[in-house]
C-alpha positions in Angstrom: 62.6 95.0 103.0 66.3 94.9 103.7 67.0 92.6 106.7 70.8 92.6 106.5 72.3 92.9 110.0 73.7 96.4 110.3 75.4 97.6 113.5 74.4 100.8 115.0 76.8 103.7 114.4 79.7 103.5 116.8 82.3 106.2 117.4 85.0 103.6 118.4 86.7 103.8 115.0 85.4 107.1 113.7 87.8 110.0 113.0 88.4 112.3 116.0 85.8 115.1 116.5 86.3 117.7 113.8 88.1 115.5 111.3 87.6 116.6 107.7 87.9 115.0 104.3 91.3 116.7 103.9 92.6 115.0 107.0 91.6 111.5 106.0 94.5 109.6 104.4 95.3 106.3 102.7 98.5 104.3 102.6 101.0 105.8 100.1 101.8 102.6 98.3 98.3 102.7 97.0 99.6 105.3 94.5 102.1 102.7 93.2 99.2 100.4 92.2 97.5 103.3 90.4 100.7 104.1 88.5 101.1 100.5 87.4 97.5 100.4 86.2 98.1 103.6 84.1 101.2 102.0 82.6 99.2 98.9 81.7 96.8 101.2 79.8 99.7 102.7 77.8 99.5 106.0 79.7 102.6 107.8 81.0 101.9 107.7 84.8 104.5 110.4 85.5 102.6 112.8 83.3 99.2 112.0 85.0 100.7 112.2 88.6 102.4 115.5 87.8 99.1 116.9 86.4 97.4 115.9 89.7 100.2 117.4 91.8 101.2 114.1 93.4 104.8 112.8 93.6 105.3 109.4 91.9 108.1 108.5 94.2 105.9 106.8 96.8 107.5 104.6 99.4 106.0 101.3 100.5 105.8 102.5 104.1 102.5 102.8 106.0 103.6 106.2 107.4 103.7 107.6 103.9 100.2 108.8 103.4 98.1 110.2 100.6 95.2 112.6 101.5 91.8 111.5 100.2 91.4 114.7 98.3 94.6 114.0 96.4 93.5 110.5 95.5 90.1 111.8 94.3 92.0 114.4 92.1 94.3 111.7 90.8 91.5 109.3 89.9 89.8 112.1 88.0 93.0 112.7 86.0 93.4 108.9 85.4 89.8 108.5 84.1 90.4 111.4 81.7 93.7 110.1 80.5 92.5 106.5 79.9 88.9 107.5 78.9 87.8 104.5 81.0 85.0 104.9 83.6 86.0 101.5 85.0 89.6 102.5 85.7 89.2 101.6 89.4 88.6 98.0 88.5 91.9 97.9 86.6 93.7 99.3 89.6 92.2 96.3 91.6 94.4 94.0 89.7 97.6 95.9 90.6 97.0 96.1 94.4 99.0 93.3 95.9 99.3 92.0 99.5 102.6 94.0 100.1 100.7 97.2 99.0 99.0 96.9 102.4 102.3 96.4 104.3 102.0 94.4 107.5 98.2 94.0 107.2 98.6 92.5 103.7 101.1 89.9 105.0 98.8 89.1 107.9 95.8 88.7 105.5 97.8 86.4 103.3 98.6 84.2 106.3 95.1 84.0 107.7 93.7 80.6 108.6 90.3 81.3 107.0 88.6 84.0 105.1 86.7 84.8 108.2 90.0 85.5 109.9 90.8 87.6 106.8 87.7 89.7 107.3 88.3 90.1 111.1 91.8 91.3 110.5 90.4 93.8 107.9 87.9 95.0 110.5 90.7 95.5 113.2 93.4 97.1 111.1 91.7 98.7 108.1 92.7 102.2 109.4 96.3 101.3 108.7 95.3 101.2 105.0 92.7 104.0 105.0 90.8 106.3 107.3 87.9 106.8 104.9 85.6 104.0 106.2 84.8 101.9 109.2 84.8 98.2 108.5 82.5 95.8 110.4 81.9 92.0 110.1 78.6 90.4 111.1 77.1 86.9 110.7 73.4 86.0 110.3 71.4 83.3 108.6 74.3 81.5 107.1 75.8 84.7 105.6 78.8 86.9 106.5 78.3 90.7 105.9 81.5 92.7 105.4 80.3 96.3 105.6 82.2 99.6 104.8 80.6 102.6 106.5 81.9 105.6 104.7 83.2 108.3 107.1 84.1 110.8 104.3 83.3 111.1 100.6 85.6 109.2 98.3 85.8 108.7 94.6 83.8 105.8 93.1 87.2 104.5 91.7 88.5 104.1 95.2 85.6 101.8 96.2 85.9 99.9 92.9 89.6 99.3 93.4 89.3 98.0 96.9 86.3 95.8 96.5 87.9 94.4 93.3 91.1 93.8 95.2 89.4 92.0 98.1 87.6 89.5 95.8 90.7 88.8 93.7 92.8 88.3 96.9 90.2 86.0 98.4 90.2 83.9 95.2 94.0 83.6 95.3 93.9 82.4 98.9 90.9 80.1 98.7 89.9 79.0 95.2 89.5 80.6 91.7 85.8 80.0 91.5 85.0 81.8 94.8 82.5 84.7 94.6 80.4 86.7 97.0 76.6 86.2 97.3 76.1 89.9 96.3 77.8 93.2 96.3 76.4 96.7 97.2 78.3 99.8 96.2 78.1 103.1 97.9 78.9 104.8 94.6 76.5 105.5 91.8 76.5 103.2 88.8 78.5 104.5 85.8 76.4 105.6 82.9 77.9 102.8 80.9 76.3 100.2 83.1 77.2 97.4 85.6 78.5 94.7 83.3 82.3 95.0 84.2 81.4 94.8 87.9 79.3 91.6 87.4 82.1 90.0 85.3 84.7 90.6 88.0 82.5 89.9 91.1 80.6 86.9 89.5 77.6 88.1 91.6 74.7 90.5 91.5 75.8 94.1 92.1 73.8 97.2 93.0 74.7 100.9 93.6 73.9 104.0 95.5 73.6 102.4 98.9 74.3 104.1 102.2 77.3 101.8 102.9 79.4 99.5 100.8 78.7 95.8 101.5 80.1 92.4 100.5 77.9 89.4 101.4 79.5 85.9 101.5 78.3 82.4 102.2 79.4 81.5 105.7 80.5 78.0 104.7 83.2 79.4 102.3 84.6 81.8 104.9 85.1 79.0 107.5 87.2 76.7 105.3 90.9 76.4 106.2 93.2 78.1 103.7 96.2 76.4 102.1 98.5 79.3 103.0 97.4 79.4 106.7 100.3 80.3 109.0 99.1 81.6 112.4 102.7 82.4 113.5 103.4 84.7 110.5 99.9 86.3 110.9 100.6 87.1 114.5 103.9 88.7 113.8 102.4 91.0 111.3 99.4 91.7 113.5 101.8 93.0 116.1 103.6 95.2 113.5 100.2 96.5 112.3 99.3 97.4 115.9 102.6 99.3 116.3 102.0 101.3 113.2 98.4 102.0 114.1 99.6 103.4 117.4 102.1 105.7 115.6 99.5 106.7 113.1 96.8 107.4 115.6 98.8 109.0 118.4 95.8 111.0 119.5 93.5 108.0 119.6 93.1 106.7 123.1 91.7 103.3 122.2 94.6 102.5 119.8 97.0 103.6 122.5 95.4 101.5 125.2 95.3 98.4 123.0 99.0 98.8 122.1 100.0 99.1 125.8 97.9 96.1 126.8 99.7 94.0 124.2 103.1 95.3 125.6 102.2 94.7 129.2 100.3 91.4 129.2 103.3 89.0 129.2 104.6 90.8 132.4 101.4 89.9 134.2 101.0 93.5 135.4 98.5 94.9 132.9 96.3 97.0 135.0 94.4 100.2 134.3 96.8 102.2 136.5 99.9 100.7 134.6 98.4 101.5 131.2 97.4 105.0 132.3 100.8 105.7 133.6 102.4 104.4 130.3 100.2 106.8 128.4 101.1 109.7 130.6 97.7 110.3 132.2 95.9 109.5 135.5 93.6 106.5 135.8 90.6 108.7 136.2 91.5 110.6 133.0 91.9 107.4 131.1 88.6 106.1 132.3 86.9 109.4 131.2 88.4 109.3 127.8 87.4 105.7 127.2 83.9 106.4 128.5 83.6 109.2 126.0 84.3 106.6 123.3 81.7 104.2 124.6 84.0 101.6 126.1 86.1 100.9 129.2 89.5 99.5 130.1 88.2 96.0 131.2 86.3 95.6 127.9 89.4 96.5 125.9 91.6 94.1 128.0 89.1 91.3 127.5 88.8 91.9 123.7 92.5 92.1 123.3 93.1 88.9 125.3 90.5 87.1 123.2 92.0 88.1 119.9 95.5 87.2 121.0 94.3 84.0 122.7 92.6 82.7 119.5 95.6 83.5 117.5 98.1 81.8 119.9 96.0 78.7 120.3 96.2 78.2 116.5 100.0 78.1 116.7 100.9 74.4 117.5 104.3 75.3 118.8 102.8 77.2 121.7 101.7 75.2 124.8 98.7 76.2 126.8 101.0 77.1 129.7 103.0 79.5 127.5 99.8 81.1 126.2 98.5 81.4 129.8 101.4 83.6 130.8 101.6 85.5 127.5 98.0 86.7 128.2 98.8 87.6 131.8 96.7 84.9 133.5 98.0 83.5 136.8 97.3 79.8 135.9 96.0 77.7 133.1 92.6 77.1 134.7 91.8 80.8 134.7 92.9 81.0 131.0 90.8 77.9 130.1 87.7 79.3 131.8 88.2 82.7 129.9 88.7 80.9 126.6 85.5 78.8 127.0 83.7 82.1 127.7 85.1 83.6 124.5 84.6 80.7 122.1 82.5 78.0 123.8 85.4 75.6 123.6 88.5 74.7 125.5 91.8 75.7 124.0 92.5 72.0 123.1 89.1 71.6 121.3 89.6 74.9 119.5 93.1 73.9 118.3 91.8 70.5 117.1 88.9 72.0 115.1 91.1 74.6 113.5 
Protein backbone atom coordinates (compact mmCIF):
# COMPACT_ATOMS: atom_id res chain seq x y z
CA UNK A 1 0.00 0.00 0.00
CA UNK A 2 1.36 3.43 -0.97
CA UNK A 3 1.67 5.59 2.17
CA UNK A 4 3.45 8.56 0.60
CA UNK A 5 2.00 11.87 1.79
CA UNK A 6 -0.06 13.31 -1.04
CA UNK A 7 -1.82 16.65 -0.67
CA UNK A 8 -5.45 16.91 -1.66
CA UNK A 9 -6.07 18.57 -5.02
CA UNK A 10 -5.90 22.34 -4.58
CA UNK A 11 -6.99 24.95 -7.07
CA UNK A 12 -4.50 27.55 -5.81
CA UNK A 13 -1.98 26.89 -8.57
CA UNK A 14 -4.23 25.27 -11.17
CA UNK A 15 -4.80 26.94 -14.53
CA UNK A 16 -7.77 29.33 -14.70
CA UNK A 17 -11.14 27.66 -15.31
CA UNK A 18 -11.40 26.58 -18.93
CA UNK A 19 -7.63 26.44 -19.50
CA UNK A 20 -6.64 23.97 -22.19
CA UNK A 21 -3.52 22.16 -23.28
CA UNK A 22 -3.00 24.70 -26.04
CA UNK A 23 -2.90 27.54 -23.49
CA UNK A 24 -0.29 25.95 -21.19
CA UNK A 25 3.22 27.19 -21.94
CA UNK A 26 6.83 26.69 -20.89
CA UNK A 27 9.75 29.12 -20.85
CA UNK A 28 11.13 29.70 -24.36
CA UNK A 29 14.78 29.16 -23.43
CA UNK A 30 13.89 25.49 -22.92
CA UNK A 31 13.98 25.28 -26.71
CA UNK A 32 17.63 26.35 -26.67
CA UNK A 33 18.51 23.33 -24.51
CA UNK A 34 16.68 21.03 -26.93
CA UNK A 35 18.55 22.54 -29.89
CA UNK A 36 21.91 22.01 -28.18
CA UNK A 37 21.01 18.41 -27.38
CA UNK A 38 20.22 17.83 -31.07
CA UNK A 39 23.55 19.31 -32.11
CA UNK A 40 25.36 17.02 -29.64
CA UNK A 41 23.74 14.08 -31.43
CA UNK A 42 25.04 15.32 -34.78
CA UNK A 43 21.60 16.44 -35.96
CA UNK A 44 20.90 19.78 -37.62
CA UNK A 45 18.68 21.49 -35.06
CA UNK A 46 17.47 24.11 -37.55
CA UNK A 47 16.09 21.39 -39.82
CA UNK A 48 14.23 19.69 -36.95
CA UNK A 49 12.84 22.93 -35.52
CA UNK A 50 11.73 24.01 -38.99
CA UNK A 51 10.00 20.67 -39.54
CA UNK A 52 8.17 21.13 -36.20
CA UNK A 53 7.16 24.68 -37.13
CA UNK A 54 9.09 26.31 -34.28
CA UNK A 55 11.50 29.27 -34.67
CA UNK A 56 14.98 28.48 -33.40
CA UNK A 57 15.69 32.12 -32.49
CA UNK A 58 14.43 31.79 -28.93
CA UNK A 59 15.31 34.51 -26.42
CA UNK A 60 16.38 33.77 -22.85
CA UNK A 61 13.43 35.78 -21.58
CA UNK A 62 10.72 34.27 -19.33
CA UNK A 63 8.05 36.13 -21.28
CA UNK A 64 9.03 34.25 -24.46
CA UNK A 65 6.88 31.15 -24.20
CA UNK A 66 6.49 27.83 -26.03
CA UNK A 67 3.03 26.21 -26.09
CA UNK A 68 2.96 22.68 -24.68
CA UNK A 69 1.53 21.40 -27.95
CA UNK A 70 4.53 22.82 -29.82
CA UNK A 71 6.99 21.19 -27.40
CA UNK A 72 5.27 17.83 -27.79
CA UNK A 73 5.43 18.17 -31.58
CA UNK A 74 9.10 19.17 -31.39
CA UNK A 75 10.03 16.22 -29.19
CA UNK A 76 8.33 13.85 -31.63
CA UNK A 77 10.50 15.24 -34.41
CA UNK A 78 13.63 15.02 -32.22
CA UNK A 79 13.06 11.35 -31.35
CA UNK A 80 12.52 10.56 -35.02
CA UNK A 81 15.65 12.49 -36.08
CA UNK A 82 17.91 10.91 -33.44
CA UNK A 83 16.22 7.50 -33.33
CA UNK A 84 16.67 7.73 -29.55
CA UNK A 85 13.68 7.06 -27.24
CA UNK A 86 15.73 8.51 -24.36
CA UNK A 87 16.33 11.87 -26.05
CA UNK A 88 14.73 13.71 -23.09
CA UNK A 89 17.50 12.43 -20.81
CA UNK A 90 20.05 13.95 -23.19
CA UNK A 91 18.24 17.30 -23.04
CA UNK A 92 18.54 17.16 -19.22
CA UNK A 93 22.31 17.65 -19.57
CA UNK A 94 21.83 20.85 -21.56
CA UNK A 95 19.37 22.61 -19.25
CA UNK A 96 21.42 25.04 -17.19
CA UNK A 97 20.42 27.32 -14.31
CA UNK A 98 20.23 30.40 -16.63
CA UNK A 99 17.74 28.44 -18.76
CA UNK A 100 15.24 29.02 -15.93
CA UNK A 101 16.07 32.74 -15.76
CA UNK A 102 15.63 34.32 -12.28
CA UNK A 103 14.36 31.07 -10.77
CA UNK A 104 17.52 29.29 -11.90
CA UNK A 105 19.78 31.86 -10.25
CA UNK A 106 17.69 31.70 -7.06
CA UNK A 107 17.90 27.89 -7.04
CA UNK A 108 21.68 28.05 -7.45
CA UNK A 109 21.97 30.41 -4.46
CA UNK A 110 19.69 28.36 -2.17
CA UNK A 111 20.97 27.63 1.35
CA UNK A 112 19.88 23.97 1.28
CA UNK A 113 18.28 21.56 -1.16
CA UNK A 114 15.10 21.95 0.91
CA UNK A 115 15.18 25.68 0.09
CA UNK A 116 15.78 24.62 -3.52
CA UNK A 117 12.62 22.50 -3.48
CA UNK A 118 10.54 25.18 -1.78
CA UNK A 119 11.56 27.72 -4.43
CA UNK A 120 10.61 25.26 -7.13
CA UNK A 121 7.24 24.86 -5.43
CA UNK A 122 6.64 28.63 -5.31
CA UNK A 123 7.91 29.67 -8.72
CA UNK A 124 7.58 26.64 -11.01
CA UNK A 125 4.85 28.34 -13.05
CA UNK A 126 7.49 30.77 -14.29
CA UNK A 127 9.17 27.79 -15.96
CA UNK A 128 6.06 25.86 -16.99
CA UNK A 129 2.32 25.79 -16.49
CA UNK A 130 1.98 22.06 -17.13
CA UNK A 131 2.17 20.88 -13.52
CA UNK A 132 1.65 21.91 -9.93
CA UNK A 133 4.65 21.29 -7.66
CA UNK A 134 4.29 20.47 -3.96
CA UNK A 135 6.80 19.59 -1.23
CA UNK A 136 5.96 17.41 1.78
CA UNK A 137 7.99 15.82 4.57
CA UNK A 138 7.21 12.58 6.42
CA UNK A 139 9.11 9.76 8.11
CA UNK A 140 12.54 11.18 7.36
CA UNK A 141 11.77 11.65 3.65
CA UNK A 142 11.02 14.65 1.44
CA UNK A 143 8.47 14.19 -1.35
CA UNK A 144 8.74 16.52 -4.36
CA UNK A 145 5.53 15.90 -6.32
CA UNK A 146 4.54 17.06 -9.81
CA UNK A 147 0.79 16.93 -10.32
CA UNK A 148 0.20 17.08 -14.06
CA UNK A 149 -2.42 19.63 -15.05
CA UNK A 150 -2.23 18.87 -18.79
CA UNK A 151 -0.82 16.02 -20.85
CA UNK A 152 2.85 16.41 -21.78
CA UNK A 153 5.31 14.31 -23.74
CA UNK A 154 7.34 11.75 -21.81
CA UNK A 155 10.51 13.52 -22.97
CA UNK A 156 9.42 16.68 -21.15
CA UNK A 157 9.24 14.80 -17.84
CA UNK A 158 12.51 12.97 -18.57
CA UNK A 159 14.33 16.23 -19.28
CA UNK A 160 13.16 18.08 -16.18
CA UNK A 161 13.60 15.23 -13.71
CA UNK A 162 17.05 14.57 -15.13
CA UNK A 163 17.94 18.26 -14.88
CA UNK A 164 16.82 18.46 -11.24
CA UNK A 165 18.99 15.52 -10.16
CA UNK A 166 22.05 16.78 -12.07
CA UNK A 167 21.58 20.31 -10.67
CA UNK A 168 21.26 19.02 -7.10
CA UNK A 169 24.47 17.02 -7.50
CA UNK A 170 26.33 20.09 -8.72
CA UNK A 171 25.11 22.13 -5.75
CA UNK A 172 25.51 19.44 -3.06
CA UNK A 173 27.80 16.51 -3.96
CA UNK A 174 28.38 14.27 -7.03
CA UNK A 175 27.25 11.11 -5.22
CA UNK A 176 23.83 12.54 -4.31
CA UNK A 177 20.83 10.52 -5.44
CA UNK A 178 17.09 10.30 -4.67
CA UNK A 179 15.60 7.44 -2.68
CA UNK A 180 13.32 6.61 -5.62
CA UNK A 181 11.71 8.20 -8.66
CA UNK A 182 8.17 7.75 -9.97
CA UNK A 183 7.36 8.88 -13.50
CA UNK A 184 3.96 9.86 -14.81
CA UNK A 185 4.98 8.68 -18.27
CA UNK A 186 4.92 5.06 -19.40
CA UNK A 187 8.20 3.16 -19.61
CA UNK A 188 9.82 3.09 -23.06
CA UNK A 189 9.72 -0.31 -24.75
CA UNK A 190 13.52 -0.40 -24.55
CA UNK A 191 13.41 -0.49 -20.74
CA UNK A 192 14.40 1.58 -17.69
CA UNK A 193 18.18 1.10 -17.64
CA UNK A 194 19.15 4.66 -18.80
CA UNK A 195 16.88 6.15 -16.10
CA UNK A 196 18.43 4.05 -13.34
CA UNK A 197 21.95 4.95 -14.51
CA UNK A 198 21.15 8.66 -14.37
CA UNK A 199 19.07 8.69 -11.18
CA UNK A 200 21.15 6.07 -9.30
CA UNK A 201 17.86 5.02 -7.70
CA UNK A 202 14.90 2.71 -8.31
CA UNK A 203 12.50 4.09 -10.93
CA UNK A 204 8.92 3.18 -11.84
CA UNK A 205 6.44 4.42 -14.42
CA UNK A 206 2.78 5.12 -15.23
CA UNK A 207 1.96 6.85 -11.93
CA UNK A 208 -0.78 9.45 -11.49
CA UNK A 209 1.85 12.08 -10.57
CA UNK A 210 5.57 12.46 -11.05
CA UNK A 211 7.46 12.08 -7.76
CA UNK A 212 11.01 12.47 -6.49
CA UNK A 213 11.68 11.09 -2.99
CA UNK A 214 14.76 12.24 -1.05
CA UNK A 215 16.39 11.56 2.27
CA UNK A 216 15.54 14.43 4.60
CA UNK A 217 19.09 14.57 5.98
CA UNK A 218 20.58 15.37 2.57
CA UNK A 219 18.12 18.16 1.89
CA UNK A 220 18.92 19.93 5.16
CA UNK A 221 22.68 20.25 4.60
CA UNK A 222 24.04 23.76 4.01
CA UNK A 223 25.25 24.16 0.41
CA UNK A 224 28.65 25.57 -0.48
CA UNK A 225 27.16 28.11 -2.90
CA UNK A 226 24.59 29.40 -0.41
CA UNK A 227 23.94 33.13 -0.84
CA UNK A 228 20.65 34.28 0.72
CA UNK A 229 21.03 37.85 -0.55
CA UNK A 230 21.39 36.74 -4.19
CA UNK A 231 18.55 34.25 -3.79
CA UNK A 232 16.27 36.99 -2.42
CA UNK A 233 17.03 39.36 -5.29
CA UNK A 234 16.11 36.70 -7.82
CA UNK A 235 13.05 35.64 -5.82
CA UNK A 236 11.81 39.21 -6.22
CA UNK A 237 12.50 39.16 -9.97
CA UNK A 238 10.68 35.83 -10.29
CA UNK A 239 7.70 37.28 -8.41
CA UNK A 240 7.58 40.26 -10.77
CA UNK A 241 7.66 38.05 -13.85
CA UNK A 242 4.99 35.74 -12.44
CA UNK A 243 2.72 38.74 -11.88
CA UNK A 244 3.23 39.77 -15.52
CA UNK A 245 2.70 36.23 -16.77
CA UNK A 246 -0.41 35.59 -14.66
CA UNK A 247 -2.16 38.93 -14.97
CA UNK A 248 -5.54 37.28 -14.53
CA UNK A 249 -4.43 35.28 -11.47
CA UNK A 250 -5.63 37.04 -8.33
CA UNK A 251 -3.33 35.16 -5.92
CA UNK A 252 -0.20 36.06 -7.88
CA UNK A 253 -1.35 39.68 -8.04
CA UNK A 254 -2.05 39.87 -4.31
CA UNK A 255 1.31 38.35 -3.40
CA UNK A 256 3.10 40.84 -5.65
CA UNK A 257 1.30 43.81 -4.08
CA UNK A 258 1.97 42.50 -0.56
CA UNK A 259 5.71 42.37 -1.30
CA UNK A 260 5.55 45.93 -2.68
CA UNK A 261 3.55 47.40 0.21
CA UNK A 262 5.04 45.64 3.26
CA UNK A 263 8.04 48.00 3.77
CA UNK A 264 5.65 50.99 3.91
CA UNK A 265 3.82 49.46 6.88
CA UNK A 266 0.48 49.98 5.15
CA UNK A 267 -0.21 46.56 3.68
CA UNK A 268 -3.93 46.18 4.31
CA UNK A 269 -6.60 44.35 2.35
CA UNK A 270 -8.09 47.71 1.30
CA UNK A 271 -4.72 48.98 0.03
CA UNK A 272 -4.04 45.81 -1.96
CA UNK A 273 -7.56 45.78 -3.41
CA UNK A 274 -7.20 49.40 -4.49
CA UNK A 275 -3.80 48.68 -6.09
CA UNK A 276 -5.42 45.84 -8.05
CA UNK A 277 -8.31 48.05 -9.17
CA UNK A 278 -11.10 46.30 -7.28
CA UNK A 279 -13.16 46.73 -4.13
CA UNK A 280 -12.18 44.93 -0.90
CA UNK A 281 -15.36 42.83 -1.07
CA UNK A 282 -14.58 41.76 -4.65
CA UNK A 283 -11.03 40.83 -3.65
CA UNK A 284 -12.35 38.82 -0.71
CA UNK A 285 -14.78 36.97 -2.99
CA UNK A 286 -12.11 36.16 -5.60
CA UNK A 287 -9.73 34.83 -2.95
CA UNK A 288 -12.52 32.82 -1.31
CA UNK A 289 -13.25 31.19 -4.67
CA UNK A 290 -9.59 30.06 -4.73
CA UNK A 291 -9.79 28.62 -1.21
CA UNK A 292 -7.78 31.28 0.61
CA UNK A 293 -8.05 34.78 2.09
CA UNK A 294 -5.99 37.94 2.34
CA UNK A 295 -4.75 37.34 5.89
CA UNK A 296 -3.45 33.87 4.97
CA UNK A 297 -1.57 35.22 1.95
CA UNK A 298 -0.14 38.05 4.04
CA UNK A 299 1.07 35.64 6.72
CA UNK A 300 2.54 33.18 4.19
CA UNK A 301 4.36 35.94 2.32
CA UNK A 302 5.76 37.43 5.52
CA UNK A 303 6.98 34.00 6.60
CA UNK A 304 8.76 33.34 3.29
CA UNK A 305 10.39 36.78 3.28
CA UNK A 306 11.21 36.63 6.99
CA UNK A 307 13.02 33.29 6.75
CA UNK A 308 14.97 34.58 3.77
CA UNK A 309 15.89 37.91 5.41
CA UNK A 310 17.01 36.28 8.68
CA UNK A 311 19.52 34.16 6.73
CA UNK A 312 21.16 37.36 5.46
CA UNK A 313 23.75 38.36 8.11
CA UNK A 314 23.89 41.96 6.97
CA UNK A 315 20.25 42.55 7.90
CA UNK A 316 19.50 43.37 11.52
CA UNK A 317 16.36 42.17 13.26
CA UNK A 318 15.20 45.78 13.43
CA UNK A 319 15.57 46.23 9.68
CA UNK A 320 13.74 42.97 8.98
CA UNK A 321 10.95 44.02 11.36
CA UNK A 322 10.18 47.09 9.29
CA UNK A 323 10.74 45.39 5.91
CA UNK A 324 7.94 43.01 6.88
CA UNK A 325 5.63 45.80 8.04
CA UNK A 326 5.66 45.04 11.79
CA UNK A 327 5.42 47.90 14.28
CA UNK A 328 8.15 46.63 16.62
CA UNK A 329 10.65 43.81 16.97
CA UNK A 330 8.66 42.02 19.69
CA UNK A 331 5.72 41.55 17.30
CA UNK A 332 8.05 40.24 14.59
CA UNK A 333 9.81 37.88 17.02
CA UNK A 334 6.50 36.43 18.22
CA UNK A 335 5.38 35.89 14.62
CA UNK A 336 8.71 34.31 13.69
CA UNK A 337 8.51 31.86 16.60
CA UNK A 338 5.02 30.93 15.47
CA UNK A 339 6.32 30.28 11.95
CA UNK A 340 9.49 28.34 12.78
CA UNK A 341 9.45 27.45 16.48
CA UNK A 342 12.63 29.53 16.97
CA UNK A 343 13.58 33.14 17.55
CA UNK A 344 15.19 34.99 14.62
CA UNK A 345 18.58 34.78 16.38
CA UNK A 346 18.31 31.02 16.95
CA UNK A 347 17.22 30.46 13.36
CA UNK A 348 20.15 32.49 12.02
CA UNK A 349 22.65 30.60 14.19
CA UNK A 350 21.33 27.20 13.12
CA UNK A 351 21.40 28.10 9.43
